[in-house]
N, CA, C and O atoms as a DFTB+ gen file, in Angstrom:
392 C
 N C O
     1  1       2.798     -26.478       9.399
     2  2       3.648     -25.921       8.363
     3  2       2.898     -24.780       7.671
     4  3       1.705     -24.891       7.386
     5  1       3.603     -23.702       7.411
     6  2       3.008     -22.542       6.765
     7  2       2.848     -22.791       5.270
     8  3       3.744     -23.325       4.615
     9  1       1.698     -22.397       4.744
    10  2       1.447     -22.502       3.313
    11  2       2.361     -21.506       2.589
    12  3       2.275     -20.304       2.842
    13  1       3.235     -21.985       1.691
    14  2       4.180     -21.067       1.029
    15  2       3.503     -20.018       0.153
    16  3       4.019     -18.909       0.017
    17  1       2.368     -20.344      -0.441
    18  2       1.664     -19.349      -1.262
    19  2       1.082     -18.239      -0.400
    20  3       1.143     -17.066      -0.768
    21  1       0.517     -18.605       0.745
    22  2      -0.021     -17.581       1.648
    23  2       1.100     -16.720       2.226
    24  3       0.935     -15.514       2.411
    25  1       2.235     -17.347       2.508
    26  2       3.378     -16.589       3.019
    27  2       3.886     -15.603       1.964
    28  3       4.230     -14.469       2.296
    29  1       3.935     -16.022       0.708
    30  2       4.368     -15.129      -0.375
    31  2       3.377     -13.985      -0.559
    32  3       3.781     -12.840      -0.758
    33  1       2.082     -14.287      -0.494
    34  2       1.047     -13.246      -0.612
    35  2       1.201     -12.233       0.511
    36  3       1.112     -11.028       0.279
    37  1       1.429     -12.711       1.713
    38  2       1.591     -11.828       2.862
    39  2       2.810     -10.919       2.681
    40  3       2.754      -9.733       3.008
    41  1       3.904     -11.470       2.162
    42  2       5.100     -10.651       1.925
    43  2       4.840      -9.587       0.863
    44  3       5.301      -8.453       0.998
    45  1       4.110      -9.941      -0.188
    46  2       3.763      -8.953      -1.218
    47  2       2.879      -7.854      -0.642
    48  3       3.087      -6.675      -0.929
    49  1       1.900      -8.232       0.167
    50  2       1.030      -7.235       0.799
    51  2       1.848      -6.295       1.680
    52  3       1.645      -5.081       1.655
    53  1       2.768      -6.855       2.456
    54  2       3.596      -6.031       3.329
    55  2       4.492      -5.105       2.516
    56  3       4.722      -3.963       2.912
    57  1       4.994      -5.578       1.396
    58  2       5.822      -4.755       0.517
    59  2       5.030      -3.537       0.009
    60  3       5.515      -2.407       0.058
    61  1       3.818      -3.783      -0.475
    62  2       2.986      -2.693      -0.996
    63  2       2.612      -1.730       0.129
    64  3       2.637      -0.515      -0.067
    65  1       2.269      -2.254       1.296
    66  2       1.943      -1.381       2.434
    67  2       3.140      -0.509       2.819
    68  3       2.969       0.664       3.153
    69  1       4.332      -1.066       2.775
    70  2       5.520      -0.272       3.111
    71  2       5.736       0.852       2.093
    72  3       6.128       1.958       2.466
    73  1       5.483       0.575       0.817
    74  2       5.577       1.634      -0.191
    75  2       4.584       2.747       0.110
    76  3       4.924       3.928       0.029
    77  1       3.356       2.370       0.458
    78  2       2.343       3.373       0.801
    79  2       2.729       4.119       2.073
    80  3       2.518       5.328       2.174
    81  1       3.294       3.403       3.043
    82  2       3.709       4.033       4.300
    83  2       4.850       5.014       4.066
    84  3       4.875       6.083       4.676
    85  1       5.790       4.672       3.198
    86  2       6.902       5.583       2.901
    87  2       6.397       6.875       2.281
    88  3       6.904       7.952       2.592
    89  1       5.413       6.777       1.418
    90  2       4.831       7.980       0.815
    91  2       4.121       8.808       1.882
    92  3       4.190      10.037       1.865
    93  1       3.445       8.141       2.805
    94  2       2.745       8.847       3.884
    95  2       3.739       9.615       4.757
    96  3       3.505      10.783       5.070
    97  1       4.828       8.988       5.149
    98  2       5.824       9.631       5.999
    99  2       6.414      10.869       5.332
   100  3       6.664      11.880       5.988
   101  1       6.627      10.781       4.054
   102  2       7.243      11.892       3.332
   103  2       6.365      13.133       3.344
   104  3       6.883      14.249       3.315
   105  1       5.057      12.963       3.387
   106  2       4.145      14.101       3.295
   107  2       3.407      14.409       4.593
   108  3       2.746      15.443       4.690
   109  1       3.505      13.547       5.576
   110  2       2.809      13.728       6.849
   111  2       1.309      13.955       6.670
   112  3       0.680      14.654       7.465
   113  1       0.760      13.378       5.655
   114  2      -0.653      13.458       5.363
   115  2      -0.955      12.293       4.425
   116  3      -0.042      11.584       4.002
   117  1      -2.218      12.093       4.102
   118  2      -2.526      11.049       3.133
   119  2      -1.826      11.375       1.828
   120  3      -1.925      12.493       1.321
   121  1      -1.135      10.420       1.301
   122  2      -0.481      10.571       0.009
   123  2      -0.917       9.386      -0.846
   124  3      -0.601       8.237      -0.535
   125  1      -1.622       9.663      -1.891
   126  2      -2.141       8.607      -2.755
   127  2      -1.157       8.331      -3.883
   128  3      -0.675       9.249      -4.548
   129  1      -0.869       7.056      -4.086
   130  2       0.020       6.631      -5.159
   131  2      -0.768       5.902      -6.234
   132  3      -1.701       5.156      -5.937
   133  1      -0.389       6.121      -7.473
   134  2      -1.030       5.409      -8.582
   135  2      -0.472       3.996      -8.676
   136  3       0.550       3.671      -8.071
   137  1      -1.164       3.165      -9.444
   138  2      -0.657       1.815      -9.688
   139  2       0.727       1.868     -10.315
   140  3       1.607       1.086      -9.953
   141  1       0.920       2.780     -11.249
   142  2       2.220       2.914     -11.921
   143  2       3.333       3.263     -10.924
   144  3       4.464       2.801     -11.070
   145  1       3.014       4.066      -9.928
   146  2       4.011       4.438      -8.921
   147  2       4.392       3.250      -8.049
   148  3       5.495       3.211      -7.502
   149  1       3.496       2.289      -7.914
   150  2       3.749       1.108      -7.083
   151  2       4.370      -0.041      -7.873
   152  3       4.915      -0.981      -7.294
   153  1       4.282       0.042      -9.182
   154  2       4.776      -1.035     -10.042
   155  2       6.308      -1.087     -10.017
   156  3       6.977      -0.056      -9.949
   157  1       6.842      -2.297     -10.073
   158  2       8.281      -2.515     -10.186
   159  2       8.511      -3.491     -11.335
   160  3       7.554      -4.085     -11.832
   161  1       9.744      -3.667     -11.764
   162  2       9.991      -4.664     -12.823
   163  2       9.552      -6.072     -12.412
   164  3       9.187      -6.884     -13.262
   165  1       9.587      -6.356     -11.114
   166  2       9.218      -7.690     -10.630
   167  2       7.721      -7.839     -10.359
   168  3       7.190      -8.948     -10.414
   169  1       7.046      -6.741     -10.071
   170  2       5.629      -6.798      -9.692
   171  2       4.852      -5.851     -10.592
   172  3       4.953      -4.633     -10.445
   173  1       4.072      -6.405     -11.531
   174  2       3.346      -5.574     -12.497
   175  2       2.033      -5.030     -11.918
   176  3       1.628      -5.391     -10.812
   177  1       1.386      -4.163     -12.685
   178  2       0.159      -3.492     -12.232
   179  2      -0.957      -4.465     -11.883
   180  3      -1.706      -4.223     -10.936
   181  1      -1.084      -5.552     -12.620
   182  2      -2.161      -6.511     -12.344
   183  2      -1.983      -7.141     -10.964
   184  3      -2.951      -7.305     -10.221
   185  1      -0.743      -7.494     -10.626
   186  2      -0.483      -8.072      -9.307
   187  2      -0.700      -7.022      -8.225
   188  3      -1.322      -7.305      -7.200
   189  1      -0.192      -5.815      -8.445
   190  2      -0.380      -4.721      -7.481
   191  2      -1.868      -4.469      -7.253
   192  3      -2.303      -4.314      -6.112
   193  1      -2.650      -4.427      -8.330
   194  2      -4.094      -4.187      -8.215
   195  2      -4.750      -5.271      -7.357
   196  3      -5.573      -4.963      -6.496
   197  1      -4.393      -6.530      -7.586
   198  2      -4.967      -7.636      -6.808
   199  2      -4.590      -7.524      -5.328
   200  3      -5.416      -7.768      -4.449
   201  1      -3.353      -7.158      -5.068
   202  2      -2.911      -6.979      -3.682
   203  2      -3.688      -5.847      -3.025
   204  3      -4.144      -5.982      -1.889
   205  1      -3.841      -4.735      -3.734
   206  2      -4.548      -3.579      -3.176
   207  2      -6.026      -3.871      -2.912
   208  3      -6.600      -3.335      -1.963
   209  1      -6.640      -4.708      -3.732
   210  2      -8.037      -5.097      -3.481
   211  2      -8.142      -5.763      -2.120
   212  3      -9.035      -5.443      -1.335
   213  1      -7.230      -6.692      -1.838
   214  2      -7.255      -7.369      -0.543
   215  2      -6.921      -6.417       0.604
   216  3      -7.541      -6.483       1.665
   217  1      -5.951      -5.539       0.397
   218  2      -5.602      -4.579       1.442
   219  2      -6.771      -3.647       1.752
   220  3      -6.997      -3.291       2.908
   221  1      -7.506      -3.256       0.724
   222  2      -8.697      -2.411       0.941
   223  2      -9.772      -3.175       1.707
   224  3     -10.388      -2.627       2.620
   225  1     -10.001      -4.436       1.340
   226  2     -11.000      -5.254       2.046
   227  2     -10.659      -5.383       3.525
   228  3     -11.544      -5.417       4.380
   229  1      -9.348      -5.454       3.815
   230  2      -8.900      -5.589       5.199
   231  2      -8.800      -4.253       5.926
   232  3      -8.478      -4.218       7.113
   233  1      -9.075      -3.148       5.220
   234  2      -9.035      -1.824       5.836
   235  2      -7.633      -1.272       6.024
   236  3      -7.439      -0.325       6.786
   237  1      -6.647      -1.852       5.339
   238  2      -5.267      -1.417       5.497
   239  2      -4.850      -0.374       4.461
   240  3      -3.851       0.322       4.640
   241  1      -5.616      -0.271       3.387
   242  2      -5.368       0.724       2.337
   243  2      -6.705       1.312       1.912
   244  3      -7.759       0.709       2.109
   245  1      -6.640       2.482       1.334
   246  2      -7.845       3.144       0.847
   247  2      -7.615       3.609      -0.591
   248  3      -6.477       3.760      -1.036
   249  1      -8.718       3.830      -1.303
   250  2      -8.681       4.232      -2.704
   251  2      -9.457       5.531      -2.860
   252  3     -10.487       5.734      -2.216
   253  1      -8.957       6.398      -3.712
   254  2      -9.678       7.634      -4.013
   255  2      -9.530       7.945      -5.491
   256  3      -8.485       7.700      -6.094
   257  1     -10.597       8.490      -6.065
   258  2     -10.529       8.930      -7.459
   259  2     -10.814      10.418      -7.502
   260  3     -11.307      10.994      -6.532
   261  1     -10.503      11.035      -8.627
   262  2     -10.691      12.474      -8.745
   263  2      -9.680      13.248      -7.918
   264  3     -10.003      14.296      -7.359
   265  1      -8.457      12.738      -7.840
   266  2      -7.407      13.404      -7.070
   267  2      -6.801      14.553      -7.868
   268  3      -6.785      14.544      -9.099
   269  1      -6.305      15.539      -7.132
   270  2      -5.699      16.721      -7.750
   271  2      -4.300      16.921      -7.200
   272  3      -4.027      16.587      -6.047
   273  1      -3.415      17.464      -8.020
   274  2      -2.069      17.788      -7.556
   275  2      -2.110      19.082      -6.759
   276  3      -3.128      19.773      -6.728
   277  1      -0.985      19.403      -6.110
   278  2      -0.884      20.678      -5.391
   279  2      -0.983      21.867      -6.337
   280  3      -1.309      22.979      -5.921
   281  1      -0.696      21.622      -7.620
   282  2      -0.776      22.685      -8.625
   283  2      -2.171      22.814      -9.240
   284  3      -2.378      23.609     -10.157
   285  1      -3.128      22.027      -8.731
   286  2      -4.493      22.121      -9.239
   287  2      -4.751      21.340     -10.509
   288  3      -5.737      21.594     -11.201
   289  1      -3.878      20.389     -10.829
   290  2      -4.063      19.561     -12.023
   291  2      -4.695      18.226     -11.638
   292  3      -4.401      17.677     -10.577
   293  1      -5.554      17.715     -12.496
   294  2      -6.182      16.423     -12.249
   295  2      -5.117      15.335     -12.243
   296  3      -4.311      15.240     -13.169
   297  1      -5.117      14.509     -11.189
   298  2      -4.098      13.470     -11.042
   299  2      -4.676      12.074     -11.202
   300  3      -3.914      11.107     -11.220
   301  1      -5.979      11.927     -11.318
   302  2      -6.575      10.601     -11.486
   303  2      -6.924       9.962     -10.164
   304  3      -7.516      10.600      -9.293
   305  1      -6.554       8.688     -10.011
   306  2      -6.906       7.946      -8.807
   307  2      -5.651       7.351      -8.182
   308  3      -4.595       7.289      -8.811
   309  1      -5.785       6.916      -6.938
   310  2      -4.638       6.333      -6.262
   311  2      -5.016       5.660      -4.961
   312  3      -6.181       5.622      -4.566
   313  1      -3.999       5.132      -4.310
   314  2      -4.159       4.367      -3.076
   315  2      -3.293       4.978      -1.983
   316  3      -2.232       5.540      -2.255
   317  1      -3.760       4.859      -0.745
   318  2      -3.010       5.357       0.412
   319  2      -3.145       4.357       1.549
   320  3      -4.103       3.587       1.605
   321  1      -2.184       4.379       2.444
   322  2      -2.252       3.536       3.626
   323  2      -3.224       4.174       4.618
   324  3      -3.311       5.399       4.701
   325  1      -3.943       3.358       5.360
   326  2      -4.868       3.838       6.381
   327  2      -4.172       3.816       7.741
   328  3      -3.095       3.234       7.870
   329  1      -4.768       4.437       8.752
   330  2      -4.203       4.319      10.108
   331  2      -4.087       2.851      10.548
   332  3      -3.112       2.482      11.204
   333  1      -5.066       2.017      10.195
   334  2      -4.979       0.589      10.529
   335  2      -3.796      -0.066       9.817
   336  3      -3.143      -0.947      10.378
   337  1      -3.521       0.357       8.595
   338  2      -2.373      -0.165       7.863
   339  2      -1.064       0.206       8.536
   340  3      -0.152      -0.617       8.622
   341  1      -0.966       1.448       9.017
   342  2       0.237       1.869       9.732
   343  2       0.381       1.098      11.042
   344  3       1.488       0.707      11.410
   345  1      -0.724       0.879      11.745
   346  2      -0.695       0.092      12.979
   347  2      -0.241      -1.339      12.702
   348  3       0.538      -1.907      13.467
   349  1      -0.728      -1.912      11.617
   350  2      -0.353      -3.277      11.232
   351  2       1.152      -3.361      10.988
   352  3       1.798      -4.296      11.463
   353  1       1.720      -2.406      10.258
   354  2       3.159      -2.413       9.995
   355  2       3.957      -2.225      11.283
   356  3       4.995      -2.861      11.468
   357  1       3.476      -1.352      12.176
   358  2       4.163      -1.161      13.462
   359  2       4.166      -2.455      14.265
   360  3       5.170      -2.798      14.889
   361  1       3.045      -3.175      14.251
   362  2       2.966      -4.448      14.967
   363  2       3.944      -5.467      14.381
   364  3       4.568      -6.226      15.122
   365  1       4.077      -5.486      13.064
   366  2       5.048      -6.371      12.435
   367  2       6.471      -6.031      12.839
   368  3       7.283      -6.921      13.092
   369  1       6.772      -4.730      12.899
   370  2       8.109      -4.300      13.292
   371  2       8.405      -4.678      14.743
   372  3       9.513      -5.110      15.060
   373  1       7.419      -4.518      15.619
   374  2       7.606      -4.891      17.028
   375  2       7.814      -6.401      17.153
   376  3       8.654      -6.851      17.932
   377  1       7.061      -7.169      16.398
   378  2       7.185      -8.624      16.423
   379  2       8.568      -9.050      15.917
   380  3       9.174      -9.967      16.471
   381  1       9.055      -8.402      14.888
   382  2      10.372      -8.738      14.325
   383  2      11.501      -8.362      15.285
   384  3      12.569      -8.975      15.264
   385  1      11.266      -7.362      16.116
   386  2      12.298      -6.901      17.048
   387  2      12.451      -7.830      18.259
   388  3      13.432      -7.732      18.995
   389  1      11.501      -8.713      18.460
   390  2      11.557      -9.630      19.623
   391  2      12.602     -10.688      19.442
   392  3      12.782     -11.535      20.317
């Protein structure tokens, strides 16, 4: 039997990775999102931060600070999906299609 807490954690991780992947697709390059950009009414910044820590440990997301906008303004820090993260999501999609 699957542990329901681990299953819920996995779904949250996949949700955050999909948000990062959607940002990546839109720009065709690394696109870093802030915690605020990932936050929803259901999932606050503290939960998002905890999820991103695990995703970074697993190599599925990356973090950068000292980011700049296209207009040359300081943007702070953010998170982006890695190539391994995109591969992981593709594998999930292939598995779901079976």
